Steps between C-alpha positions, in 0.01 A plus 500: 500500500220755554149372570158668507152348544154608383171363629238402239145456625357274231650220294323641191711815530819295505390303194421822309828654611716210387314457170499208260813288555617768749574734207430822694723414794774375267505845337557663838763245600691542174478880496610550862710191568282382789317180592130497591348202683139454614437302818216493755336826388828691491738601225869485582724721286875452524803643322857619539422865422286660772380781273376256236322293766316816607413569134359147474291548815355826368432346157321201653295726729408714199390196301293379795330841505402455135380145567286629787329731250418215266784559253643210301877508533690492171862535397429865418371562856806338656754686285326835546479464877865394517592819313285712734657344808856546373421865421367554854139543389342201673252739667338548157425131443151526647411816309487392138280195554255646750267677259268307265458703183238281334354149511483297180192318372638181660551666838875556476612817682730724299767672709823686446793258511782753534548845652529645149161353411350639822627851418352463150159389631498779761582753227210377285262544792623849591552661159291578194776398259765236575788394278629150580843451341691176526620180335290200401365292788465778757118482497444848355203409282358228725486725808358790295217276376440376856479861622256579217275206590512596869399860417220376271363260762507777761297727273782755470486482118239386250735369233832324456684589180814308406708600203844460349677595177424249225846506343769302681798278434532614140152383395254738338128434492477543126718195447314272738220272373132530593252773588575785739389315816711196424794729422492690828407208729856357524628838618225529761514138620694573824227746598223250421678233704528722808133600479389137454687405818357788704139477382452161338414467128122523542504811718760657272279440194196643679683823582638527146147473357380768741786730404656491849821347366681598183822350366616680188806627309630842596382651170140449616552755781537799268228764523343362819460632854499220753303583816455272806748250355808309610726515194813289455752558222727197474830469309517879497868502400374439146291816484619805312513843661177594324320181604597544865380860509177397326443222753570710810260770386212248467460497877165631625341563840500216752761305307836347581784410261777243537775487237736203493809429297860386479734762353758230422264330251412777257392371156462839332715604202833641616407853386188510722502607863307279742196679637553324832859619541395855422202481738733387779703815448217746437266383776756453776390706799151580368234490773281184510738319263730227634790332323584159649814318394502123554828310473633150458446450875124524437491225236256232616563251221767230495831602659671462161297802379664711772842374395433578132386854585807559718729369226353738241510794742867430575578475129328831428695668779820380334383664178469178300125506458524709183648381178 
């Protein structure tokens, strides 16, 4: 039996580490086949496999690092850190959570939760145009909105413009009830929700009335030049080639563009090419344009979402995704 010990300075750290009903530690124990016991300010980790005991030690130390920075430990944190440790990347654990991107209206710091998210956020900061490509739950839109709010608060831009195509999931606006605003609102709701969290409803409404924030369908961008703006195009996989080119050429001086999308969830007619897929090909290697690819490892929703994404990816690799 191999045994290792770790000193923990404060009882609060141990409580956060173990989690409700010891759920965090149980994940580590089950994944690595070890036992973790807390006694007198020390954690004792034991197991038959010396390598897995070392993995457990590194995972626990990584989680304690996050706790020391005020992070709340979740199942997603534990699983991601276990994967990093087993891949030999435990030195990166402190990197992705160190930088606060933005603080919400309620004082919650928004940080990258994976290395993929950190690369995405760094790309947004360094480049004029960033394409964030990845499956649902990877934080593409949420982090883009947080970056936009941070730039606006810092005075780097005067406006935040959020847009997305208004035709998705087989629904066309002409067949939906109500006036234009009520028709487009459901499509734009995820963008509203992110802004409400960052700014608070009252501040959001104030900036909308002043013209500092605009949330509108992509069609509203035609014919405009957008200076001193942080512009986000969401669900870009559902743009046509012409729409994407139109959008990209709206950019004016002092502006920044972030384009997000998931190329596995294209709702366009089969005879239409996705503007996002074409942009990924055409713009690859262009100066001041970054293309960031997030994966299932960057999913920060429930672990079952990661499993669903992996299952579909495996099926597509086997050639069964098409009928």
